PDB file of N, CA, C and O in Angstrom:
ATOM      1  N   MET A   1     -27.876 -59.771  76.129  1.00  0.00           N
ATOM      2  CA  MET A   1     -27.657 -58.373  75.877  1.00  0.00           C
ATOM      3  C   MET A   1     -27.106 -57.790  77.181  1.00  0.00           C
ATOM      4  O   MET A   1     -27.581 -58.106  78.272  1.00  0.00           O
ATOM      5  N   SER A   2     -26.143 -56.975  77.045  1.00  0.00           N
ATOM      6  CA  SER A   2     -25.511 -56.305  78.182  1.00  0.00           C
ATOM      7  C   SER A   2     -26.298 -55.163  78.719  1.00  0.00           C
ATOM      8  O   SER A   2     -27.043 -54.523  77.977  1.00  0.00           O
ATOM      9  N   TRP A   3     -26.159 -54.878  80.006  1.00  0.00           N
ATOM     10  CA  TRP A   3     -26.869 -53.809  80.697  1.00  0.00           C
ATOM     11  C   TRP A   3     -26.241 -52.519  80.170  1.00  0.00           C
ATOM     12  O   TRP A   3     -26.958 -51.553  79.910  1.00  0.00           O
ATOM     13  N   ARG A   4     -24.937 -52.483  80.010  1.00  0.00           N
ATOM     14  CA  ARG A   4     -24.238 -51.302  79.518  1.00  0.00           C
ATOM     15  C   ARG A   4     -22.961 -51.707  78.737  1.00  0.00           C
ATOM     16  O   ARG A   4     -22.325 -52.718  79.034  1.00  0.00           O
ATOM     17  N   VAL A   5     -22.640 -50.936  77.801  1.00  0.00           N
ATOM     18  CA  VAL A   5     -21.335 -51.119  77.016  1.00  0.00           C
ATOM     19  C   VAL A   5     -20.504 -49.891  77.165  1.00  0.00           C
ATOM     20  O   VAL A   5     -20.955 -48.777  76.899  1.00  0.00           O
ATOM     21  N   ILE A   6     -19.271 -50.098  77.598  1.00  0.00           N
ATOM     22  CA  ILE A   6     -18.368 -48.955  77.750  1.00  0.00           C
ATOM     23  C   ILE A   6     -17.076 -49.253  77.008  1.00  0.00           C
ATOM     24  O   ILE A   6     -16.723 -50.396  76.717  1.00  0.00           O
ATOM     25  N   ALA A   7     -16.347 -48.074  76.701  1.00  0.00           N
ATOM     26  CA  ALA A   7     -15.093 -48.232  76.042  1.00  0.00           C
ATOM     27  C   ALA A   7     -14.020 -47.764  77.078  1.00  0.00           C
ATOM     28  O   ALA A   7     -14.178 -46.735  77.736  1.00  0.00           O
ATOM     29  N   HIS A   8     -12.963 -48.538  77.186  1.00  0.00           N
ATOM     30  CA  HIS A   8     -11.881 -48.225  78.038  1.00  0.00           C
ATOM     31  C   HIS A   8     -10.496 -48.479  77.311  1.00  0.00           C
ATOM     32  O   HIS A   8     -10.120 -49.606  76.987  1.00  0.00           O
ATOM     33  N   GLY A   9      -9.838 -47.418  77.106  1.00  0.00           N
ATOM     34  CA  GLY A   9      -8.613 -47.547  76.278  1.00  0.00           C
ATOM     35  C   GLY A   9      -9.046 -47.986  74.858  1.00  0.00           C
ATOM     36  O   GLY A   9      -9.909 -47.358  74.244  1.00  0.00           O
ATOM     37  N   ASP A  10      -8.463 -49.018  74.379  1.00  0.00           N
ATOM     38  CA  ASP A  10      -8.773 -49.460  73.052  1.00  0.00           C
ATOM     39  C   ASP A  10      -9.709 -50.698  73.071  1.00  0.00           C
ATOM     40  O   ASP A  10      -9.860 -51.366  72.049  1.00  0.00           O
ATOM     41  N   GLN A  11     -10.293 -50.981  74.151  1.00  0.00           N
ATOM     42  CA  GLN A  11     -11.213 -52.142  74.315  1.00  0.00           C
ATOM     43  C   GLN A  11     -12.583 -51.733  74.616  1.00  0.00           C
ATOM     44  O   GLN A  11     -12.815 -50.701  75.247  1.00  0.00           O
ATOM     45  N   VAL A  12     -13.547 -52.556  74.159  1.00  0.00           N
ATOM     46  CA  VAL A  12     -14.960 -52.368  74.468  1.00  0.00           C
ATOM     47  C   VAL A  12     -15.303 -53.411  75.510  1.00  0.00           C
ATOM     48  O   VAL A  12     -14.950 -54.577  75.336  1.00  0.00           O
ATOM     49  N   TRP A  13     -15.975 -53.040  76.583  1.00  0.00           N
ATOM     50  CA  TRP A  13     -16.410 -53.948  77.684  1.00  0.00           C
ATOM     51  C   TRP A  13     -17.934 -53.939  77.874  1.00  0.00           C
ATOM     52  O   TRP A  13     -18.608 -52.910  77.840  1.00  0.00           O
ATOM     53  N   HIS A  14     -18.405 -55.144  78.072  1.00  0.00           N
ATOM     54  CA  HIS A  14     -19.840 -55.354  78.349  1.00  0.00           C
ATOM     55  C   HIS A  14     -19.983 -55.389  79.866  1.00  0.00           C
ATOM     56  O   HIS A  14     -19.224 -56.048  80.576  1.00  0.00           O
ATOM     57  N   VAL A  15     -20.948 -54.680  80.311  1.00  0.00           N
ATOM     58  CA  VAL A  15     -21.217 -54.652  81.744  1.00  0.00           C
ATOM     59  C   VAL A  15     -22.617 -55.129  82.056  1.00  0.00           C
ATOM     60  O   VAL A  15     -23.593 -54.681  81.455  1.00  0.00           O
ATOM     61  N   ASP A  16     -22.701 -56.048  83.007  1.00  0.00           N
ATOM     62  CA  ASP A  16     -23.993 -56.567  83.492  1.00  0.00           C
ATOM     63  C   ASP A  16     -24.081 -56.278  84.928  1.00  0.00           C
ATOM     64  O   ASP A  16     -23.061 -56.241  85.617  1.00  0.00           O
ATOM     65  N   ALA A  17     -25.291 -56.065  85.428  1.00  0.00           N
ATOM     66  CA  ALA A  17     -25.583 -55.751  86.846  1.00  0.00           C
ATOM     67  C   ALA A  17     -26.444 -56.847  87.457  1.00  0.00           C
ATOM     68  O   ALA A  17     -27.410 -57.261  86.818  1.00  0.00           O
ATOM     69  N   VAL A  18     -26.163 -57.323  88.610  1.00  0.00           N
ATOM     70  CA  VAL A  18     -26.928 -58.277  89.307  1.00  0.00           C
ATOM     71  C   VAL A  18     -27.168 -57.816  90.746  1.00  0.00           C
ATOM     72  O   VAL A  18     -26.382 -57.007  91.240  1.00  0.00           O
ATOM     73  N   ALA A  19     -28.215 -58.286  91.453  1.00  0.00           N
ATOM     74  CA  ALA A  19     -28.449 -57.967  92.815  1.00  0.00           C
ATOM     75  C   ALA A  19     -28.089 -59.218  93.625  1.00  0.00           C
ATOM     76  O   ALA A  19     -28.468 -60.335  93.269  1.00  0.00           O
ATOM     77  N   GLU A  20     -27.366 -59.010  94.697  1.00  0.00           N
ATOM     78  CA  GLU A  20     -26.954 -60.123  95.591  1.00  0.00           C
ATOM     79  C   GLU A  20     -27.330 -59.781  97.033  1.00  0.00           C
ATOM     80  O   GLU A  20     -27.085 -58.678  97.522  1.00  0.00           O
ATOM     81  N   ARG A  21     -27.943 -60.782  97.698  1.00  0.00           N
ATOM     82  CA  ARG A  21     -28.297 -60.536  99.069  1.00  0.00           C
ATOM     83  C   ARG A  21     -27.716 -61.672  99.941  1.00  0.00           C
ATOM     84  O   ARG A  21     -28.108 -62.832  99.821  1.00  0.00           O
ATOM     85  N   ARG A  22     -26.845 -61.326 100.750  1.00  0.00           N
ATOM     86  CA  ARG A  22     -26.232 -62.321 101.721  1.00  0.00           C
ATOM     87  C   ARG A  22     -27.169 -62.815 102.796  1.00  0.00           C
ATOM     88  O   ARG A  22     -28.112 -62.119 103.173  1.00  0.00           O
ATOM     89  N   ALA A  23     -26.931 -63.955 103.268  1.00  0.00           N
ATOM     90  CA  ALA A  23     -27.764 -64.581 104.331  1.00  0.00           C
ATOM     91  C   ALA A  23     -27.841 -63.628 105.546  1.00  0.00           C
ATOM     92  O   ALA A  23     -26.869 -62.962 105.904  1.00  0.00           O
ATOM     93  N   ASN A  24     -29.000 -63.596 106.141  1.00  0.00           N
ATOM     94  CA  ASN A  24     -29.250 -62.807 107.315  1.00  0.00           C
ATOM     95  C   ASN A  24     -29.073 -61.308 107.166  1.00  0.00           C
ATOM     96  O   ASN A  24     -28.740 -60.644 108.148  1.00  0.00           O
ATOM     97  N   THR A  25     -29.285 -60.729 105.953  1.00  0.00           N
ATOM     98  CA  THR A  25     -29.170 -59.359 105.729  1.00  0.00           C
ATOM     99  C   THR A  25     -30.469 -58.946 104.982  1.00  0.00           C
ATOM    100  O   THR A  25     -31.070 -59.746 104.264  1.00  0.00           O
ATOM    101  N   ALA A  26     -30.868 -57.699 105.173  1.00  0.00           N
ATOM    102  CA  ALA A  26     -32.080 -57.214 104.553  1.00  0.00           C
ATOM    103  C   ALA A  26     -31.768 -56.458 103.272  1.00  0.00           C
ATOM    104  O   ALA A  26     -32.674 -56.220 102.473  1.00  0.00           O
ATOM    105  N   ALA A  27     -30.553 -56.085 103.056  1.00  0.00           N
ATOM    106  CA  ALA A  27     -30.199 -55.155 101.890  1.00  0.00           C
ATOM    107  C   ALA A  27     -29.609 -56.051 100.788  1.00  0.00           C
ATOM    108  O   ALA A  27     -28.892 -57.028 101.002  1.00  0.00           O
ATOM    109  N   TRP A  28     -30.010 -55.585  99.542  1.00  0.00           N
ATOM    110  CA  TRP A  28     -29.474 -56.132  98.301  1.00  0.00           C
ATOM    111  C   TRP A  28     -28.308 -55.317  97.909  1.00  0.00           C
ATOM    112  O   TRP A  28     -28.374 -54.093  98.016  1.00  0.00           O
ATOM    113  N   GLN A  29     -27.212 -55.915  97.451  1.00  0.00           N
ATOM    114  CA  GLN A  29     -26.025 -55.167  97.007  1.00  0.00           C
ATOM    115  C   GLN A  29     -25.875 -55.329  95.528  1.00  0.00           C
ATOM    116  O   GLN A  29     -26.195 -56.391  94.993  1.00  0.00           O
ATOM    117  N   LEU A  30     -25.402 -54.326  94.850  1.00  0.00           N
ATOM    118  CA  LEU A  30     -25.204 -54.345  93.391  1.00  0.00           C
ATOM    119  C   LEU A  30     -23.793 -55.003  93.176  1.00  0.00           C
ATOM    120  O   LEU A  30     -22.791 -54.671  93.808  1.00  0.00           O
ATOM    121  N   VAL A  31     -23.835 -55.974  92.210  1.00  0.00           N
ATOM    122  CA  VAL A  31     -22.515 -56.603  91.744  1.00  0.00           C
ATOM    123  C   VAL A  31     -22.544 -56.450  90.245  1.00  0.00           C
ATOM    124  O   VAL A  31     -23.537 -56.645  89.544  1.00  0.00           O
ATOM    125  N   LEU A  32     -21.285 -56.061  89.806  1.00  0.00           N
ATOM    126  CA  LEU A  32     -21.171 -55.824  88.332  1.00  0.00           C
ATOM    127  C   LEU A  32     -20.217 -56.840  87.704  1.00  0.00           C
ATOM    128  O   LEU A  32     -19.196 -57.213  88.282  1.00  0.00           O
ATOM    129  N   SER A  33     -20.580 -57.257  86.536  1.00  0.00           N
ATOM    130  CA  SER A  33     -19.740 -58.092  85.701  1.00  0.00           C
ATOM    131  C   SER A  33     -19.178 -57.329  84.562  1.00  0.00           C
ATOM    132  O   SER A  33     -19.932 -56.656  83.860  1.00  0.00           O
ATOM    133  N   PHE A  34     -17.902 -57.388  84.330  1.00  0.00           N
ATOM    134  CA  PHE A  34     -17.159 -56.754  83.236  1.00  0.00           C
ATOM    135  C   PHE A  34     -16.653 -57.869  82.298  1.00  0.00           C
ATOM    136  O   PHE A  34     -16.025 -58.828  82.747  1.00  0.00           O
ATOM    137  N   ARG A  35     -16.931 -57.730  81.011  1.00  0.00           N
ATOM    138  CA  ARG A  35     -16.359 -58.747  80.027  1.00  0.00           C
ATOM    139  C   ARG A  35     -15.769 -57.976  78.884  1.00  0.00           C
ATOM    140  O   ARG A  35     -16.404 -57.087  78.318  1.00  0.00           O
ATOM    141  N   ALA A  36     -14.515 -58.333  78.537  1.00  0.00           N
ATOM    142  CA  ALA A  36     -13.959 -57.688  77.362  1.00  0.00           C
ATOM    143  C   ALA A  36     -14.630 -58.266  76.147  1.00  0.00           C
ATOM    144  O   ALA A  36     -14.668 -59.483  75.968  1.00  0.00           O
ATOM    145  N   ALA A  37     -15.186 -57.361  75.272  1.00  0.00           N
ATOM    146  CA  ALA A  37     -15.922 -57.858  74.104  1.00  0.00           C
ATOM    147  C   ALA A  37     -14.992 -58.290  72.934  1.00  0.00           C
ATOM    148  O   ALA A  37     -15.382 -59.123  72.117  1.00  0.00           O
ATOM    149  N   SER A  38     -13.837 -57.754  72.862  1.00  0.00           N
ATOM    150  CA  SER A  38     -13.028 -58.063  71.626  1.00  0.00           C
ATOM    151  C   SER A  38     -12.134 -59.251  71.672  1.00  0.00           C
ATOM    152  O   SER A  38     -11.489 -59.596  70.682  1.00  0.00           O
ATOM    153  N   GLU A  39     -12.090 -59.875  72.796  1.00  0.00           N
ATOM    154  CA  GLU A  39     -11.151 -61.126  72.915  1.00  0.00           C
ATOM    155  C   GLU A  39     -11.951 -62.393  72.562  1.00  0.00           C
ATOM    156  O   GLU A  39     -13.169 -62.448  72.729  1.00  0.00           O
ATOM    157  N   PRO A  40     -11.233 -63.393  72.077  1.00  0.00           N
ATOM    158  CA  PRO A  40     -11.842 -64.640  71.812  1.00  0.00           C
ATOM    159  C   PRO A  40     -12.559 -65.275  73.015  1.00  0.00           C
ATOM    160  O   PRO A  40     -12.132 -65.097  74.156  1.00  0.00           O
ATOM    161  N   HIS A  41     -13.598 -65.981  72.770  1.00  0.00           N
ATOM    162  CA  HIS A  41     -14.373 -66.610  73.948  1.00  0.00           C
ATOM    163  C   HIS A  41     -13.478 -67.370  74.852  1.00  0.00           C
ATOM    164  O   HIS A  41     -13.615 -67.253  76.070  1.00  0.00           O
ATOM    165  N   ALA A  42     -12.525 -68.178  74.316  1.00  0.00           N
ATOM    166  CA  ALA A  42     -11.717 -68.970  75.211  1.00  0.00           C
ATOM    167  C   ALA A  42     -10.828 -68.188  76.145  1.00  0.00           C
ATOM    168  O   ALA A  42     -10.572 -68.622  77.268  1.00  0.00           O
ATOM    169  N   GLY A  43     -10.337 -67.002  75.683  1.00  0.00           N
ATOM    170  CA  GLY A  43      -9.500 -66.224  76.450  1.00  0.00           C
ATOM    171  C   GLY A  43     -10.057 -64.945  76.889  1.00  0.00           C
ATOM    172  O   GLY A  43      -9.323 -64.015  77.222  1.00  0.00           O
ATOM    173  N   ARG A  44     -11.387 -64.867  76.901  1.00  0.00           N
ATOM    174  CA  ARG A  44     -12.106 -63.514  77.233  1.00  0.00           C
ATOM    175  C   ARG A  44     -11.748 -63.200  78.638  1.00  0.00           C
ATOM    176  O   ARG A  44     -11.774 -64.056  79.523  1.00  0.00           O
ATOM    177  N   ARG A  45     -11.401 -61.920  78.839  1.00  0.00           N
ATOM    178  CA  ARG A  45     -11.096 -61.393  80.206  1.00  0.00           C
ATOM    179  C   ARG A  45     -12.472 -60.985  80.799  1.00  0.00           C
ATOM    180  O   ARG A  45     -13.277 -60.311  80.155  1.00  0.00           O
ATOM    181  N   SER A  46     -12.688 -61.407  82.000  1.00  0.00           N
ATOM    182  CA  SER A  46     -13.889 -60.993  82.717  1.00  0.00           C
ATOM    183  C   SER A  46     -13.707 -61.107  84.216  1.00  0.00           C
ATOM    184  O   SER A  46     -12.901 -61.889  84.720  1.00  0.00           O
ATOM    185  N   PHE A  47     -14.508 -60.273  84.922  1.00  0.00           N
ATOM    186  CA  PHE A  47     -14.431 -60.386  86.420  1.00  0.00           C
ATOM    187  C   PHE A  47     -15.750 -59.796  86.894  1.00  0.00           C
ATOM    188  O   PHE A  47     -16.479 -59.078  86.209  1.00  0.00           O
ATOM    189  N   TRP A  48     -15.978 -60.193  88.177  1.00  0.00           N
ATOM    190  CA  TRP A  48     -17.128 -59.669  88.948  1.00  0.00           C
ATOM    191  C   TRP A  48     -16.580 -58.778  90.081  1.00  0.00           C
ATOM    192  O   TRP A  48     -15.563 -59.088  90.700  1.00  0.00           O
ATOM    193  N   THR A  49     -17.275 -57.682  90.324  1.00  0.00           N
ATOM    194  CA  THR A  49     -16.808 -56.807  91.429  1.00  0.00           C
ATOM    195  C   THR A  49     -18.044 -56.111  92.086  1.00  0.00           C
ATOM    196  O   THR A  49     -18.952 -55.702  91.363  1.00  0.00           O
ATOM    197  N   PRO A  50     -18.092 -55.976  93.384  1.00  0.00           N
ATOM    198  CA  PRO A  50     -19.188 -55.411  94.081  1.00  0.00           C
ATOM    199  C   PRO A  50     -19.148 -53.829  93.803  1.00  0.00           C
ATOM    200  O   PRO A  50     -18.089 -53.235  93.604  1.00  0.00           O
ATOM    201  N   TYR A  51     -20.302 -53.257  93.809  1.00  0.00           N
ATOM    202  CA  TYR A  51     -20.327 -51.727  93.643  1.00  0.00           C
ATOM    203  C   TYR A  51     -21.011 -51.198  94.914  1.00  0.00           C
ATOM    204  O   TYR A  51     -21.999 -51.768  95.378  1.00  0.00           O
ATOM    205  N   PRO A  52     -20.502 -50.163  95.437  1.00  0.00           N
ATOM    206  CA  PRO A  52     -21.000 -49.634  96.749  1.00  0.00           C
ATOM    207  C   PRO A  52     -22.372 -48.963  96.715  1.00  0.00           C
ATOM    208  O   PRO A  52     -22.526 -47.750  96.850  1.00  0.00           O
ATOM    209  N   LEU A  53     -23.388 -49.872  96.518  1.00  0.00           N
ATOM    210  CA  LEU A  53     -24.766 -49.469  96.288  1.00  0.00           C
ATOM    211  C   LEU A  53     -25.623 -50.530  96.932  1.00  0.00           C
ATOM    212  O   LEU A  53     -25.505 -51.693  96.547  1.00  0.00           O
ATOM    213  N   GLU A  54     -26.484 -50.212  97.892  1.00  0.00           N
ATOM    214  CA  GLU A  54     -27.423 -51.169  98.497  1.00  0.00           C
ATOM    215  C   GLU A  54     -28.822 -50.561  98.518  1.00  0.00           C
ATOM    216  O   GLU A  54     -29.023 -49.349  98.447  1.00  0.00           O
ATOM    217  N   ALA A  55     -29.790 -51.503  98.623  1.00  0.00           N
ATOM    218  CA  ALA A  55     -31.161 -51.086  98.758  1.00  0.00           C
ATOM    219  C   ALA A  55     -31.932 -52.294  99.396  1.00  0.00           C
ATOM    220  O   ALA A  55     -31.473 -53.437  99.401  1.00  0.00           O
ATOM    221  N   THR A  56     -33.110 -51.952  99.919  1.00  0.00           N
ATOM    222  CA  THR A  56     -33.954 -53.003 100.569  1.00  0.00           C
ATOM    223  C   THR A  56     -34.752 -53.818  99.568  1.00  0.00           C
ATOM    224  O   THR A  56     -35.286 -54.866  99.931  1.00  0.00           O
ATOM    225  N   SER A  57     -34.854 -53.371  98.309  1.00  0.00           N
ATOM    226  CA  SER A  57     -35.508 -54.100  97.215  1.00  0.00           C
ATOM    227  C   SER A  57     -34.621 -54.196  96.035  1.00  0.00           C
ATOM    228  O   SER A  57     -33.718 -53.380  95.853  1.00  0.00           O
ATOM    229  N   LYS A  58     -34.866 -55.194  95.218  1.00  0.00           N
ATOM    230  CA  LYS A  58     -34.127 -55.313  93.949  1.00  0.00           C
ATOM    231  C   LYS A  58     -34.473 -54.166  92.981  1.00  0.00           C
ATOM    232  O   LYS A  58     -33.598 -53.595  92.329  1.00  0.00           O
ATOM    233  N   SER A  59     -35.787 -53.847  92.909  1.00  0.00           N
ATOM    234  CA  SER A  59     -36.232 -52.812  92.005  1.00  0.00           C
ATOM    235  C   SER A  59     -35.585 -51.483  92.308  1.00  0.00           C
ATOM    236  O   SER A  59     -35.154 -50.764  91.407  1.00  0.00           O
ATOM    237  N   SER A  60     -35.523 -51.163  93.598  1.00  0.00           N
ATOM    238  CA  SER A  60     -34.961 -49.892  94.030  1.00  0.00           C
ATOM    239  C   SER A  60     -33.415 -49.951  93.728  1.00  0.00           C
ATOM    240  O   SER A  60     -32.862 -48.930  93.320  1.00  0.00           O
ATOM    241  N   LEU A  61     -32.780 -50.986  93.895  1.00  0.00           N
ATOM    242  CA  LEU A  61     -31.370 -51.141  93.616  1.00  0.00           C
ATOM    243  C   LEU A  61     -31.080 -50.875  92.157  1.00  0.00           C
ATOM    244  O   LEU A  61     -30.142 -50.154  91.818  1.00  0.00           O
ATOM    245  N   PHE A  62     -31.904 -51.470  91.285  1.00  0.00           N
ATOM    246  CA  PHE A  62     -31.708 -51.334  89.815  1.00  0.00           C
ATOM    247  C   PHE A  62     -32.013 -49.873  89.367  1.00  0.00           C
ATOM    248  O   PHE A  62     -31.364 -49.348  88.461  1.00  0.00           O
ATOM    249  N   ILE A  63     -32.980 -49.254  89.999  1.00  0.00           N
ATOM    250  CA  ILE A  63     -33.300 -47.862  89.711  1.00  0.00           C
ATOM    251  C   ILE A  63     -32.122 -46.978  90.033  1.00  0.00           C
ATOM    252  O   ILE A  63     -31.760 -46.088  89.263  1.00  0.00           O
ATOM    253  N   GLN A  64     -31.534 -47.233  91.173  1.00  0.00           N
ATOM    254  CA  GLN A  64     -30.328 -46.449  91.573  1.00  0.00           C
ATOM    255  C   GLN A  64     -29.170 -46.811  90.595  1.00  0.00           C
ATOM    256  O   GLN A  64     -28.451 -45.898  90.190  1.00  0.00           O
ATOM    257  N   ALA A  65     -28.963 -48.019  90.217  1.00  0.00           N
ATOM    258  CA  ALA A  65     -27.929 -48.441  89.314  1.00  0.00           C
ATOM    259  C   ALA A  65     -28.108 -47.703  87.959  1.00  0.00           C
ATOM    260  O   ALA A  65     -27.082 -47.454  87.327  1.00  0.00           O
ATOM    261  N   GLU A  66     -29.193 -47.365  87.502  1.00  0.00           N
ATOM    262  CA  GLU A  66     -29.353 -46.668  86.194  1.00  0.00           C
ATOM    263  C   GLU A  66     -28.745 -45.328  86.286  1.00  0.00           C
ATOM    264  O   GLU A  66     -28.443 -44.740  85.247  1.00  0.00           O
ATOM    265  N   ARG A  67     -28.532 -44.776  87.484  1.00  0.00           N
ATOM    266  CA  ARG A  67     -27.948 -43.426  87.612  1.00  0.00           C
ATOM    267  C   ARG A  67     -26.455 -43.438  87.597  1.00  0.00           C
ATOM    268  O   ARG A  67     -25.823 -42.382  87.607  1.00  0.00           O
ATOM    269  N   ILE A  68     -25.860 -44.643  87.572  1.00  0.00           N
ATOM    270  CA  ILE A  68     -24.393 -44.699  87.551  1.00  0.00           C
ATOM    271  C   ILE A  68     -23.921 -44.266  86.199  1.00  0.00           C
ATOM    272  O   ILE A  68     -24.421 -44.768  85.192  1.00  0.00           O
ATOM    273  N   SER A  69     -22.984 -43.358  86.127  1.00  0.00           N
ATOM    274  CA  SER A  69     -22.551 -42.825  84.888  1.00  0.00           C
ATOM    275  C   SER A  69     -21.507 -43.801  84.203  1.00  0.00           C
ATOM    276  O   SER A  69     -20.882 -44.639  84.852  1.00  0.00           O
ATOM    277  N   ASP A  70     -21.382 -43.633  82.930  1.00  0.00           N
ATOM    278  CA  ASP A  70     -20.348 -44.466  82.266  1.00  0.00           C
ATOM    279  C   ASP A  70     -18.978 -44.144  82.750  1.00  0.00           C
ATOM    280  O   ASP A  70     -18.113 -45.012  82.864  1.00  0.00           O
ATOM    281  N   ALA A  71     -18.774 -42.797  83.056  1.00  0.00           N
ATOM    282  CA  ALA A  71     -17.431 -42.408  83.589  1.00  0.00           C
ATOM    283  C   ALA A  71     -17.122 -43.158  84.914  1.00  0.00           C
ATOM    284  O   ALA A  71     -15.980 -43.555  85.145  1.00  0.00           O
ATOM    285  N   ALA A  72     -18.114 -43.342  85.753  1.00  0.00           N
ATOM    286  CA  ALA A  72     -17.914 -44.021  87.062  1.00  0.00           C
ATOM    287  C   ALA A  72     -17.592 -45.515  86.780  1.00  0.00           C
ATOM    288  O   ALA A  72     -16.761 -46.107  87.468  1.00  0.00           O
ATOM    289  N   LEU A  73     -18.222 -46.089  85.815  1.00  0.00           N
ATOM    290  CA  LEU A  73     -17.951 -47.514  85.430  1.00  0.00           C
ATOM    291  C   LEU A  73     -16.570 -47.628  84.896  1.00  0.00           C
ATOM    292  O   LEU A  73     -15.827 -48.518  85.310  1.00  0.00           O
ATOM    293  N   SER A  74     -16.188 -46.768  83.995  1.00  0.00           N
ATOM    294  CA  SER A  74     -14.826 -46.704  83.457  1.00  0.00           C
ATOM    295  C   SER A  74     -13.733 -46.549  84.526  1.00  0.00           C
ATOM    296  O   SER A  74     -12.661 -47.150  84.445  1.00  0.00           O
ATOM    297  N   GLN A  75     -14.054 -45.706  85.542  1.00  0.00           N
ATOM    298  CA  GLN A  75     -13.075 -45.535  86.673  1.00  0.00           C
ATOM    299  C   GLN A  75     -12.959 -46.841  87.403  1.00  0.00           C
ATOM    300  O   GLN A  75     -11.850 -47.288  87.695  1.00  0.00           O
ATOM    301  N   LEU A  76     -14.117 -47.491  87.718  1.00  0.00           N
ATOM    302  CA  LEU A  76     -14.069 -48.688  88.468  1.00  0.00           C
ATOM    303  C   LEU A  76     -13.280 -49.772  87.697  1.00  0.00           C
ATOM    304  O   LEU A  76     -12.508 -50.504  88.315  1.00  0.00           O
ATOM    305  N   LEU A  77     -13.453 -49.890  86.383  1.00  0.00           N
ATOM    306  CA  LEU A  77     -12.724 -50.749  85.541  1.00  0.00           C
ATOM    307  C   LEU A  77     -11.253 -50.446  85.542  1.00  0.00           C
ATOM    308  O   LEU A  77     -10.449 -51.372  85.645  1.00  0.00           O
ATOM    309  N   ALA A  78     -10.850 -49.178  85.431  1.00  0.00           N
ATOM    310  CA  ALA A  78      -9.501 -48.797  85.426  1.00  0.00           C
ATOM    311  C   ALA A  78      -8.832 -49.229  86.745  1.00  0.00           C
ATOM    312  O   ALA A  78      -7.742 -49.802  86.734  1.00  0.00           O
ATOM    313  N   GLU A  79      -9.465 -48.960  87.826  1.00  0.00           N
ATOM    314  CA  GLU A  79      -8.963 -49.343  89.192  1.00  0.00           C
ATOM    315  C   GLU A  79      -8.789 -50.880  89.265  1.00  0.00           C
ATOM    316  O   GLU A  79      -7.810 -51.354  89.843  1.00  0.00           O
ATOM    317  N   ARG A  80      -9.660 -51.606  88.727  1.00  0.00           N
ATOM    318  CA  ARG A  80      -9.601 -53.087  88.803  1.00  0.00           C
ATOM    319  C   ARG A  80      -8.503 -53.667  87.892  1.00  0.00           C
ATOM    320  O   ARG A  80      -7.863 -54.659  88.239  1.00  0.00           O
ATOM    321  N   LEU A  81      -8.291 -53.033  86.717  1.00  0.00           N
ATOM    322  CA  LEU A  81      -7.280 -53.488  85.854  1.00  0.00           C
ATOM    323  C   LEU A  81      -5.893 -53.106  86.220  1.00  0.00           C
ATOM    324  O   LEU A  81      -4.938 -53.730  85.758  1.00  0.00           O
ATOM    325  N   ALA A  82      -5.730 -52.023  87.099  1.00  0.00           N
ATOM    326  CA  ALA A  82      -4.419 -51.521  87.524  1.00  0.00           C
ATOM    327  C   ALA A  82      -3.673 -52.548  88.409  1.00  0.00           C
ATOM    328  O   ALA A  82      -2.555 -52.285  88.851  1.00  0.00           O
TER     329      ALA A  82
END
């Protein structure tokens, strides 16, 4: 199940959020996965992209992520697809 489902143009995209922490850092960074829902599995368009959101705990990061609007996700998607 996707964390969020958004529409962009004539496509539906599934968005998942994960927390990533690089070695020797205290902060967790939000990374988003975008997958086009309407394309066949073999040719499904997908990509990962970092989101400018950090926190010292995973739970805090995901609480902040819940405040991201669908419009902000659509804008990030549009920028990535351009």
